[in-house]
C-alpha positions, 0 to 999 in steps of 0.5 A: 117242590110242588104242593102235591109232593111236599112229603115225597120220600118222607116217612110219617107215623100217625096214631089214632089214624081212623079218628075224625082228625087222624083220618083227615091228616092221613088223607092230606099226607097221602095227597102229598106223597108221604110214605104213611104208616097209619095206626089204630086200634081198629084193624078193619077201620085201617083196612077201610082207610087203605081202601079209600086212599087206593080209590083215590089213586093215592099211595098205599099206606102201611097199616099197623094195628095197635091197641094202645090200652094194652101195648107196652114199651116192648110193643113200641120197640118192636114197631121201632125195629120194623120201621128201621128195617123198612125205612131207615128213619122217621121224618114225622111222628104225629100223635092224635089218639085219645081216650075219652068217655064222658064228663064225670064228677071225680067222686064217681070216676072208676079207677079202671077207666082212669088207668085206661085213659091214662094209658092211651092219653099219657103213657102210650104217647110218651113211650111210643116217642121214646121208642121212635125218638132215635129214628126221628133223630136220624131224620132230624124230623118233627114230633107232633102232640095233640092237646086241647084247650086247657082253660076248658079241660081244667074245669070240673068233671074233665077228669083224666082227659084234662090231666092227661092234656096238661101232662102231655104238654108239660112232657113236650116242653121237656122233650123239646128242650132236650132235642133243641140242639139235635135238630128235632122239632117237638110241637104241641098243636091244639086244634079248634073245636072240631065236629068229631065223635069225641067232641060230641061225647062232651057237648052233645047238644052243641050244633055241629054246623058251628064246628070246624071240620077235621078236614079243615084242621088237618092243614095245620098239622101239615104246616107244623111238619113243614115249618 
């Protein structure tokens, strides 16, 4: 199979599709023929991404606006029903959506902010995975979670973001064991430092020229889906 058609006929659902990493992954998957369903909290950004892909003569993705802050398990079940009706199964589920405000001493961490970040970084990917898992099982597909360097984010001031990444890694280990004999692959990917808006919040004085570009990191997600 040619490189341009590695995902032809495969349906992939991607969260955080308009972020730095998410948009780079979306482009790579579209270039390789995937039936791409892209989700993000910003409908305008999703429409813009769709236009960009079409300008490149790439397949038109399905856009699914969803704000993970307010999404409920019922919303994910509704999504699962729509995907089942339109595609029948799901070959890949990629989580890249994340929420991070700033490095903050825990003493000053607002409860509302913690709960918001917990919702996006932990609760949402877990319950979204639960809702879509039957479709992934049917396809014997792959679920990819995005983590961060736990050595770094376990240091002072990383707050919920650090807690959330550790929680997701632990959840993925449990899910991997549960899916081990069912043909579904569950993986956690830890991208190298990238030049993204999220990274800039934590390291505002960092020289972006020394960082990887999201387009350079996206192939690791493509490889993980294929392996």
